[in-house]
NUTIGU-942739 format. One record per residue (C-alpha): residue in one letter; x, y, z. Coordinates in nm, 3 decimals, padded with zeros to 5 digits. Layout:
% NUTIGU-942739
rest=A, c1=X, c2=Y, c3=Z
...
This chain:
% NUTIGU-942739
rest=M, c1=-00.004, c2=00.042, c3=00.010
rest=R, c1=00.316, c2=00.230, c3=00.093
rest=R, c1=00.457, c2=00.178, c3=-00.239
rest=A, c1=00.123, c2=00.240, c3=-00.457
rest=F, c1=00.098, c2=00.569, c3=-00.251
rest=L, c1=00.427, c2=00.664, c3=-00.297
rest=A, c1=00.405, c2=00.604, c3=-00.678
rest=L, c1=00.111, c2=00.755, c3=-00.701
rest=F, c1=00.283, c2=01.081, c3=-00.514
rest=L, c1=00.573, c2=01.087, c3=-00.775
rest=I, c1=00.295, c2=01.036, c3=-01.071
rest=A, c1=00.071, c2=01.338, c3=-00.945
rest=S, c1=00.444, c2=01.528, c3=-00.852
rest=T, c1=00.545, c2=01.491, c3=-01.262
rest=L, c1=00.196, c2=01.613, c3=-01.396
rest=H, c1=00.196, c2=01.917, c3=-01.174
rest=A, c1=00.576, c2=01.977, c3=-01.233
rest=D, c1=00.701, c2=02.291, c3=-01.372
rest=E, c1=00.878, c2=02.249, c3=-01.722
rest=L, c1=01.145, c2=02.453, c3=-01.839
rest=R, c1=01.277, c2=02.424, c3=-02.236
rest=T, c1=01.626, c2=02.525, c3=-02.325
rest=L, c1=01.752, c2=02.610, c3=-02.652
rest=G, c1=01.961, c2=02.307, c3=-02.640
rest=G, c1=01.631, c2=02.109, c3=-02.684
rest=K, c1=01.673, c2=02.016, c3=-02.330
rest=T, c1=01.322, c2=01.998, c3=-02.111
rest=V, c1=01.402, c2=02.044, c3=-01.684
rest=A, c1=01.102, c2=01.951, c3=-01.490
rest=G, c1=01.064, c2=01.964, c3=-01.160
rest=K, c1=00.970, c2=02.322, c3=-00.891
rest=T, c1=01.101, c2=02.668, c3=-00.933
rest=S, c1=01.279, c2=02.754, c3=-00.657
rest=R, c1=01.468, c2=03.065, c3=-00.805
rest=I, c1=01.451, c2=03.346, c3=-01.088
rest=G, c1=01.722, c2=03.580, c3=-01.059
rest=A, c1=01.874, c2=03.878, c3=-01.284
rest=D, c1=02.090, c2=03.604, c3=-01.475
rest=D, c1=01.955, c2=03.243, c3=-01.422
rest=I, c1=01.628, c2=03.023, c3=-01.318
rest=T, c1=01.703, c2=02.719, c3=-01.052
rest=I, c1=01.458, c2=02.416, c3=-01.058
rest=Q, c1=01.439, c2=02.174, c3=-00.818
rest=S, c1=01.433, c2=01.887, c3=-01.035
rest=E, c1=01.426, c2=01.501, c3=-00.903
rest=E, c1=01.780, c2=01.478, c3=-00.939
rest=G, c1=01.873, c2=01.785, c3=-00.769
rest=P, c1=01.881, c2=02.152, c3=-00.837
rest=V, c1=01.935, c2=02.264, c3=-01.190
rest=T, c1=02.032, c2=02.632, c3=-01.323
rest=V, c1=02.007, c2=02.727, c3=-01.662
rest=P, c1=02.116, c2=03.106, c3=-01.772
rest=L, c1=01.856, c2=03.309, c3=-01.918
rest=T, c1=01.999, c2=03.355, c3=-02.219
rest=Q, c1=01.933, c2=02.946, c3=-02.303
rest=C, c1=01.575, c2=02.990, c3=-02.172
rest=L, c1=01.315, c2=02.940, c3=-02.438
rest=G, c1=01.033, c2=02.856, c3=-02.204
rest=L, c1=00.892, c2=02.805, c3=-01.885
rest=E, c1=00.573, c2=02.626, c3=-01.867
rest=L, c1=00.404, c2=02.628, c3=-01.501
rest=K, c1=00.119, c2=02.484, c3=-01.326
rest=D, c1=-00.268, c2=02.545, c3=-01.426
rest=P, c1=-00.352, c2=02.832, c3=-01.222
rest=G, c1=-00.733, c2=02.775, c3=-01.263
rest=A, c1=-00.997, c2=03.012, c3=-01.400
rest=R, c1=-00.973, c2=03.334, c3=-01.501
rest=P, c1=-01.195, c2=03.563, c3=-01.256
rest=A, c1=-01.531, c2=03.664, c3=-01.390
rest=G, c1=-01.692, c2=04.010, c3=-01.497
rest=N, c1=-01.652, c2=04.254, c3=-01.709
rest=F, c1=-01.304, c2=04.410, c3=-01.825
rest=A, c1=-01.137, c2=04.608, c3=-02.051
rest=A, c1=-00.844, c2=04.514, c3=-02.270
rest=V, c1=-00.524, c2=04.748, c3=-02.312
rest=R, c1=-00.236, c2=04.705, c3=-02.565
rest=L, c1=00.102, c2=04.866, c3=-02.517
rest=L, c1=00.373, c2=04.938, c3=-02.737
rest=D, c1=00.564, c2=04.671, c3=-02.624
rest=D, c1=00.279, c2=04.413, c3=-02.685
rest=S, c1=00.190, c2=04.389, c3=-02.375
rest=T, c1=-00.194, c2=04.325, c3=-02.271
rest=L, c1=-00.352, c2=04.396, c3=-01.954
rest=H, c1=-00.732, c2=04.304, c3=-01.898
rest=C, c1=-00.872, c2=04.627, c3=-01.662
rest=S, c1=-01.156, c2=04.624, c3=-01.436
rest=Q, c1=-01.101, c2=04.979, c3=-01.399
rest=I, c1=-00.899, c2=05.256, c3=-01.624
rest=N, c1=-00.843, c2=05.613, c3=-01.506
rest=F, c1=-00.690, c2=05.873, c3=-01.773
rest=A, c1=-00.491, c2=06.191, c3=-01.643
rest=K, c1=-00.331, c2=06.425, c3=-01.840
rest=D, c1=-00.039, c2=06.276, c3=-01.982
rest=H, c1=-00.083, c2=05.907, c3=-01.779
rest=V, c1=-00.320, c2=05.646, c3=-01.727
rest=N, c1=-00.393, c2=05.432, c3=-01.385
rest=L, c1=-00.494, c2=05.100, c3=-01.443
rest=S, c1=-00.659, c2=04.831, c3=-01.206
rest=L, c1=-00.632, c2=04.478, c3=-01.334
rest=A, c1=-00.860, c2=04.206, c3=-01.319
rest=S, c1=-00.622, c2=04.017, c3=-01.074
rest=G, c1=-00.585, c2=04.288, c3=-00.864
rest=Q, c1=-00.259, c2=04.478, c3=-00.945
rest=K, c1=-00.251, c2=04.873, c3=-00.948
rest=V, c1=-00.033, c2=04.975, c3=-01.289
rest=K, c1=00.063, c2=05.342, c3=-01.384
rest=L, c1=00.218, c2=05.409, c3=-01.696
rest=P, c1=00.210, c2=05.719, c3=-01.971
rest=L, c1=-00.061, c2=05.739, c3=-02.230
rest=G, c1=00.182, c2=05.747, c3=-02.502
rest=Q, c1=00.255, c2=05.400, c3=-02.410
rest=I, c1=-00.113, c2=05.276, c3=-02.531
rest=V, c1=-00.184, c2=05.161, c3=-02.852
rest=W, c1=-00.557, c2=05.042, c3=-02.806
rest=V, c1=-00.845, c2=05.024, c3=-02.561
rest=L, c1=-01.133, c2=04.803, c3=-02.592
rest=Y, c1=-01.422, c2=04.827, c3=-02.301
rest=G, c1=-01.619, c2=04.524, c3=-02.311
rest=A, c1=-01.356, c2=04.262, c3=-02.431
rest=Q, c1=-01.496, c2=03.959, c3=-02.176
rest=D, c1=-01.699, c2=03.947, c3=-02.502
rest=P, c1=-01.582, c2=03.721, c3=-02.789
rest=S, c1=-01.804, c2=03.864, c3=-03.047
rest=L, c1=-01.696, c2=04.220, c3=-02.973
rest=V, c1=-01.331, c2=04.142, c3=-02.956
rest=K, c1=-01.336, c2=03.967, c3=-03.294
rest=K, c1=-01.546, c2=04.309, c3=-03.455
rest=F, c1=-01.248, c2=04.500, c3=-03.317
rest=E, c1=-01.001, c2=04.270, c3=-03.480
rest=K, c1=-01.137, c2=04.337, c3=-03.778
rest=V, c1=-01.131, c2=04.718, c3=-03.731
rest=L, c1=-00.740, c2=04.716, c3=-03.618
rest=S, c1=-00.682, c2=04.461, c3=-03.924
rest=A, c1=-00.721, c2=04.822, c3=-04.159
rest=K, c1=-00.429, c2=04.991, c3=-04.221
rest=V, c1=-00.484, c2=05.325, c3=-04.115
rest=K, c1=-00.213, c2=05.562, c3=-04.005
rest=R, c1=-00.451, c2=05.820, c3=-03.786
rest=D, c1=-00.588, c2=05.772, c3=-03.471
rest=R, c1=-00.938, c2=05.653, c3=-03.397
rest=V, c1=-01.236, c2=05.649, c3=-03.167
rest=V, c1=-01.446, c2=05.335, c3=-03.218
rest=I, c1=-01.868, c2=05.385, c3=-03.154
rest=L, c1=-02.065, c2=05.082, c3=-03.077
rest=R, c1=-02.384, c2=05.172, c3=-03.258
rest=D, c1=-02.664, c2=04.889, c3=-03.318
rest=G, c1=-02.427, c2=04.599, c3=-03.275
rest=E, c1=-02.170, c2=04.705, c3=-03.518
rest=L, c1=-01.853, c2=04.899, c3=-03.433
rest=N, c1=-01.801, c2=05.210, c3=-03.621
rest=P, c1=-01.414, c2=05.375, c3=-03.639
rest=L, c1=-01.398, c2=05.732, c3=-03.662
rest=E, c1=-01.061, c2=05.885, c3=-03.759
rest=G, c1=-00.887, c2=06.198, c3=-03.658
rest=T, c1=-00.640, c2=06.297, c3=-03.370
rest=L, c1=-00.655, c2=06.172, c3=-03.028
rest=G, c1=-00.521, c2=06.448, c3=-02.788
rest=E, c1=-00.509, c2=06.552, c3=-02.395
rest=A, c1=-00.737, c2=06.303, c3=-02.180
rest=S, c1=-00.905, c2=06.429, c3=-01.862
rest=E, c1=-01.104, c2=06.171, c3=-01.588
rest=T, c1=-01.417, c2=06.198, c3=-01.776
rest=S, c1=-01.346, c2=06.263, c3=-02.153
rest=I, c1=-01.050, c2=06.236, c3=-02.415
rest=Q, c1=-01.014, c2=06.522, c3=-02.669
rest=F, c1=-01.046, c2=06.427, c3=-03.040
rest=T, c1=-01.007, c2=06.622, c3=-03.387
rest=P, c1=-01.190, c2=06.439, c3=-03.649
rest=E, c1=-01.076, c2=06.526, c3=-04.002
rest=K, c1=-01.168, c2=06.856, c3=-04.145
rest=A, c1=-01.367, c2=06.953, c3=-03.784
rest=A, c1=-01.312, c2=07.134, c3=-03.472
rest=P, c1=-01.183, c2=06.976, c3=-03.199
rest=L, c1=-01.438, c2=06.780, c3=-02.924
rest=A, c1=-01.404, c2=06.623, c3=-02.600
rest=I, c1=-01.557, c2=06.282, c3=-02.596
rest=L, c1=-01.676, c2=06.088, c3=-02.276
rest=Y, c1=-01.554, c2=05.781, c3=-02.239
rest=E, c1=-01.900, c2=05.648, c3=-02.166
rest=R, c1=-01.971, c2=05.685, c3=-02.546
rest=I, c1=-01.601, c2=05.521, c3=-02.661
rest=Q, c1=-01.601, c2=05.144, c3=-02.719
rest=G, c1=-01.274, c2=05.179, c3=-02.800
rest=M, c1=-00.957, c2=05.394, c3=-02.905
rest=I, c1=-00.674, c2=05.324, c3=-03.143
rest=F, c1=-00.363, c2=05.522, c3=-03.087
rest=Y, c1=-00.123, c2=05.541, c3=-03.445
rest=R, c1=00.201, c2=05.506, c3=-03.266
rest=T, c1=00.547, c2=05.539, c3=-03.481
rest=D, c1=00.795, c2=05.522, c3=-03.172
rest=P, c1=00.989, c2=05.214, c3=-03.110
rest=V, c1=01.041, c2=05.032, c3=-02.793
rest=T, c1=01.386, c2=05.128, c3=-02.730
rest=E, c1=01.402, c2=04.893, c3=-02.400
rest=T, c1=01.562, c2=04.525, c3=-02.472
rest=L, c1=01.299, c2=04.269, c3=-02.375
rest=L, c1=01.386, c2=03.952, c3=-02.206
rest=C, c1=01.035, c2=03.781, c3=-02.204
rest=R, c1=00.654, c2=03.798, c3=-02.175
rest=V, c1=00.476, c2=03.694, c3=-01.846
rest=V, c1=00.139, c2=03.516, c3=-01.932
rest=D, c1=-00.091, c2=03.471, c3=-01.608
rest=G, c1=-00.412, c2=03.320, c3=-01.545
rest=D, c1=-00.613, c2=03.623, c3=-01.555
rest=G, c1=-00.540, c2=03.667, c3=-01.941
rest=N, c1=-00.271, c2=03.950, c3=-01.896
rest=T, c1=00.054, c2=03.933, c3=-02.108
rest=L, c1=00.320, c2=04.128, c3=-01.968
rest=A, c1=00.625, c2=04.209, c3=-02.154
rest=A, c1=00.956, c2=04.224, c3=-01.943
rest=K, c1=01.292, c2=04.333, c3=-01.937
rest=A, c1=01.371, c2=04.162, c3=-01.590
rest=L, c1=01.238, c2=03.906, c3=-01.320
rest=R, c1=01.281, c2=03.850, c3=-00.970
rest=L, c1=01.115, c2=03.609, c3=-00.807
rest=D, c1=01.046, c2=03.701, c3=-00.437
rest=G, c1=00.899, c2=03.414, c3=-00.237
rest=E, c1=00.535, c2=03.380, c3=-00.363
rest=T, c1=00.567, c2=03.716, c3=-00.594
rest=L, c1=00.754, c2=03.704, c3=-00.924
rest=N, c1=00.868, c2=04.113, c3=-00.987
rest=V, c1=00.815, c2=04.185, c3=-01.342
rest=F, c1=01.023, c2=04.518, c3=-01.480
rest=T, c1=00.828, c2=04.622, c3=-01.770
rest=S, c1=00.937, c2=04.873, c3=-02.073
rest=F, c1=00.779, c2=05.180, c3=-01.935
rest=G, c1=00.972, c2=05.186, c3=-01.619
rest=E, c1=00.718, c2=05.014, c3=-01.358
rest=Q, c1=00.777, c2=04.727, c3=-01.155
rest=V, c1=00.429, c2=04.492, c3=-01.131
rest=P, c1=00.387, c2=04.223, c3=-00.903
rest=V, c1=00.244, c2=03.894, c3=-00.990
rest=P, c1=00.132, c2=03.620, c3=-00.798
rest=F, c1=00.404, c2=03.364, c3=-00.878
rest=A, c1=00.098, c2=03.116, c3=-00.868
rest=R, c1=-00.115, c2=03.289, c3=-01.111
rest=V, c1=00.164, c2=03.267, c3=-01.379
rest=A, c1=00.074, c2=03.047, c3=-01.641
rest=R, c1=00.414, c2=03.030, c3=-01.869
rest=I, c1=00.719, c2=03.265, c3=-01.925
rest=D, c1=00.786, c2=03.279, c3=-02.274
rest=F, c1=01.211, c2=03.353, c3=-02.369
rest=N, c1=01.167, c2=03.291, c3=-02.712
rest=L, c1=01.171, c2=03.660, c3=-02.844
rest=D, c1=01.326, c2=03.535, c3=-03.136
rest=K, c1=01.569, c2=03.329, c3=-02.986
rest=L, c1=01.467, c2=03.024, c3=-03.193
rest=T, c1=01.231, c2=03.067, c3=-03.499
rest=Y, c1=01.090, c2=02.750, c3=-03.672
rest=L, c1=01.132, c2=02.770, c3=-04.031
rest=S, c1=00.780, c2=02.617, c3=-04.101
rest=D, c1=00.665, c2=02.971, c3=-03.916
rest=L, c1=00.834, c2=03.182, c3=-04.230
rest=E, c1=00.728, c2=03.246, c3=-04.542
rest=P, c1=01.033, c2=03.204, c3=-04.779
rest=S, c1=01.180, c2=03.522, c3=-04.931
rest=R, c1=01.216, c2=03.317, c3=-05.269
rest=F, c1=01.040, c2=02.999, c3=-05.366
rest=V, c1=01.186, c2=02.782, c3=-05.662
rest=E, c1=00.970, c2=02.457, c3=-05.716
rest=K, c1=01.024, c2=02.284, c3=-06.059
rest=S, c1=01.055, c2=01.941, c3=-06.207
rest=E, c1=01.342, c2=01.849, c3=-06.386
rest=L, c1=01.088, c2=01.709, c3=-06.666
rest=G, c1=00.807, c2=01.954, c3=-06.616
rest=L, c1=00.613, c2=01.716, c3=-06.456
rest=Y, c1=00.354, c2=01.823, c3=-06.152
rest=I, c1=00.485, c2=01.802, c3=-05.812
rest=V, c1=00.339, c2=01.838, c3=-05.480
rest=S, c1=00.393, c2=02.145, c3=-05.297
rest=Y, c1=00.660, c2=02.151, c3=-04.991
rest=R, c1=00.440, c2=02.148, c3=-04.661
rest=K, c1=00.509, c2=02.314, c3=-04.349
rest=D, c1=00.437, c2=02.041, c3=-04.046
rest=K, c1=00.306, c2=01.784, c3=-04.221
rest=N, c1=00.451, c2=01.495, c3=-04.473
rest=L, c1=00.350, c2=01.521, c3=-04.813
rest=D, c1=00.055, c2=01.284, c3=-04.794
rest=G, c1=-00.102, c2=01.567, c3=-04.486
rest=E, c1=-00.020, c2=01.360, c3=-04.223
rest=G, c1=00.207, c2=01.410, c3=-03.900
rest=I, c1=00.570, c2=01.418, c3=-03.952
rest=L, c1=00.703, c2=01.093, c3=-03.861
rest=L, c1=01.075, c2=00.956, c3=-03.900
rest=D, c1=01.250, c2=00.798, c3=-03.614
rest=R, c1=00.997, c2=00.965, c3=-03.387
rest=P, c1=00.686, c2=01.185, c3=-03.465
rest=Y, c1=00.794, c2=01.547, c3=-03.491
rest=A, c1=00.505, c2=01.839, c3=-03.454
rest=K, c1=00.741, c2=02.085, c3=-03.657
rest=G, c1=00.928, c2=02.076, c3=-03.937
rest=L, c1=00.956, c2=02.095, c3=-04.354
rest=S, c1=00.867, c2=01.856, c3=-04.611
rest=I, c1=01.019, c2=01.920, c3=-04.943
rest=H, c1=01.036, c2=01.733, c3=-05.269
rest=A, c1=01.275, c2=01.727, c3=-05.559
rest=H, c1=01.327, c2=02.015, c3=-05.770
rest=T, c1=01.252, c2=02.262, c3=-05.441
rest=E, c1=01.473, c2=02.541, c3=-05.343
rest=L, c1=01.338, c2=02.750, c3=-05.044
rest=E, c1=01.546, c2=03.089, c3=-04.930
rest=Y, c1=01.514, c2=03.265, c3=-04.624
rest=N, c1=01.633, c2=03.604, c3=-04.500
rest=L, c1=01.801, c2=03.582, c3=-04.188
rest=A, c1=01.936, c2=03.922, c3=-04.157
rest=G, c1=02.226, c2=03.829, c3=-03.987
rest=K, c1=02.043, c2=03.778, c3=-03.629
rest=Y, c1=02.118, c2=03.415, c3=-03.574
rest=K, c1=02.396, c2=03.194, c3=-03.495
rest=D, c1=02.295, c2=02.818, c3=-03.609
rest=F, c1=02.064, c2=02.600, c3=-03.849
rest=R, c1=01.965, c2=02.303, c3=-03.685
rest=A, c1=01.719, c2=02.005, c3=-03.814
rest=V, c1=01.701, c2=01.648, c3=-03.852
rest=L, c1=01.695, c2=01.532, c3=-04.139
rest=G, c1=01.524, c2=01.216, c3=-04.291
rest=A, c1=01.244, c2=01.079, c3=-04.533
rest=D, c1=00.905, c2=00.897, c3=-04.452
rest=G, c1=00.821, c2=00.586, c3=-04.670
rest=R, c1=00.494, c2=00.550, c3=-04.511
rest=A, c1=00.322, c2=00.597, c3=-04.844
rest=G, c1=00.590, c2=00.369, c3=-05.048
rest=P, c1=00.909, c2=00.362, c3=-05.189
rest=V, c1=01.107, c2=00.663, c3=-05.130
rest=S, c1=01.416, c2=00.781, c3=-05.406
rest=P, c1=01.706, c2=00.923, c3=-05.270
rest=V, c1=01.743, c2=01.297, c3=-05.277
rest=V, c1=02.032, c2=01.514, c3=-05.222
rest=V, c1=02.012, c2=01.833, c3=-04.965
rest=S, c1=02.216, c2=02.095, c3=-04.958
rest=V, c1=02.227, c2=02.430, c3=-04.751
rest=Y, c1=02.382, c2=02.729, c3=-04.890
rest=C, c1=02.479, c2=03.038, c3=-04.671
rest=D, c1=02.476, c2=03.335, c3=-04.903
rest=G, c1=02.542, c2=03.112, c3=-05.179
rest=I, c1=02.828, c2=02.932, c3=-05.006
rest=R, c1=02.735, c2=02.567, c3=-04.994
rest=R, c1=02.841, c2=02.490, c3=-04.628
rest=F, c1=02.636, c2=02.155, c3=-04.576
rest=T, c1=02.539, c2=01.870, c3=-04.817
rest=D, c1=02.449, c2=01.517, c3=-04.803
rest=T, c1=02.188, c2=01.246, c3=-04.983
rest=V, c1=01.875, c2=01.099, c3=-04.778
rest=N, c1=01.715, c2=00.813, c3=-04.810
rest=V, c1=01.449, c2=00.677, c3=-04.623
rest=K, c1=01.705, c2=00.412, c3=-04.452
rest=S, c1=01.834, c2=00.649, c3=-04.165
rest=T, c1=01.762, c2=01.005, c3=-04.012
rest=R, c1=02.060, c2=01.231, c3=-03.917
rest=P, c1=02.077, c2=01.550, c3=-03.742
rest=I, c1=02.225, c2=01.858, c3=-03.891
rest=L, c1=02.403, c2=02.223, c3=-03.739
rest=V, c1=02.495, c2=02.456, c3=-03.987
rest=D, c1=02.696, c2=02.755, c3=-03.831
rest=V, c1=02.484, c2=03.037, c3=-03.989
rest=K, c1=02.623, c2=03.335, c3=-03.791
rest=D, c1=02.644, c2=03.668, c3=-03.989
rest=V, c1=02.463, c2=03.516, c3=-04.285
rest=T, c1=02.205, c2=03.738, c3=-04.428
rest=T, c1=02.052, c2=03.444, c3=-04.677
rest=L, c1=01.998, c2=03.088, c3=-04.595
rest=R, c1=01.893, c2=02.866, c3=-04.959
rest=I, c1=01.776, c2=02.488, c3=-04.875
rest=V, c1=01.811, c2=02.287, c3=-05.202
rest=V, c1=01.640, c2=01.987, c3=-05.230
rest=T, c1=01.724, c2=01.747, c3=-05.605
rest=Y, c1=01.747, c2=01.470, c3=-05.751
rest=T, c1=02.066, c2=01.277, c3=-05.697
rest=D, c1=02.104, c2=01.258, c3=-06.091
rest=P, c1=01.855, c2=01.486, c3=-06.258
rest=A, c1=01.902, c2=01.246, c3=-06.591
rest=E, c1=01.680, c2=00.959, c3=-06.371
rest=A, c1=01.429, c2=01.224, c3=-06.233
rest=F, c1=01.153, c2=01.063, c3=-06.453
rest=Q, c1=01.204, c2=00.680, c3=-06.274
rest=A, c1=01.236, c2=00.854, c3=-05.928
rest=V, c1=00.978, c2=00.744, c3=-05.685
rest=N, c1=00.882, c2=00.995, c3=-05.407
rest=P, c1=01.174, c2=01.159, c3=-05.451
rest=H, c1=01.152, c2=01.399, c3=-05.100
rest=A, c1=01.347, c2=01.488, c3=-04.772
rest=I, c1=01.203, c2=01.618, c3=-04.478
rest=L, c1=01.373, c2=01.848, c3=-04.232
rest=A, c1=01.236, c2=01.777, c3=-03.889
rest=D, c1=01.230, c2=02.030, c3=-03.655
rest=A, c1=01.408, c2=02.248, c3=-03.903
rest=R, c1=01.477, c2=02.590, c3=-03.653
rest=I, c1=01.723, c2=02.873, c3=-03.627
rest=S, c1=01.854, c2=03.000, c3=-03.311
rest=Q, c1=01.985, c2=03.329, c3=-03.171
């Protein structure tokens, strides 16, 4: 009985463990005991494991439970933070926010990109997203009339406790009461100058961009790009995303150049993202959630802008649909070939290519012998987990 209880305890502990993913592809499971200026420590079954923040991709925490019920407004900031607020109090040059989770946040008015009142209504959010999708280089106030959102273009000005100044196009300025407004959109061109470390997502739907973190007991102190320190109960944190362009899957990008052809002008299946060429999940030595399936002859080119250090993938082919003819996979960095290998269905291999200071990454999948292209059967390669990292 005691052994059975211990086994159940260990299973429960594993199910509720925090999980830290690293740039090296490792996952550390356990209890988060420390988040400091430079690293995170996880108490794992093997003992404490400390990982530098520069090597962290994401920290998944236990389920924080349901969000608080009730009405709230959503506020988006310049650094892409999104805050759910039970109350918004405007002043001349700043805004005081009361988050639905209880925290108080003060920030400059110039940090706000948009505000949507009644954001607890999914249908209203969907309509507001449609308004946001219009690329308008003007401020807008959004009025709800007969169930529809009506954006009015103009210039938003000074704010007070009860109203905000709005100057419509070719009209005199007027003060609009907040109670008449469903939303406001500020056209901002100033970039965020602070270097961001991560985004903290809590169980109340808030996403806070952070330039630094510190775990003090049961409170995660989030140091924001707008100068405020926001305390978040650690029990309410759902995840911390450190992957701000550190690691990017090629299947999440669109190639800057794409060439796809048959040596004999035959119809071929287009390359696929996160699927094999039959539309099934990627399966090599094991299943992979991410990757590229590429038919010969295909060339995919990506603009790296010199931002990344290495390109990694697991190379192979999927024989579930029948025989597979071997192909040659080559990787070019700024026109220089840095990797080439023949791929068949019998084996897989990891690849690592140095792309430091590289502007253009080009992947070419072609026939082993173009003269035999007509006899080739399902000639393709799969680059599972194809990713670039900083």
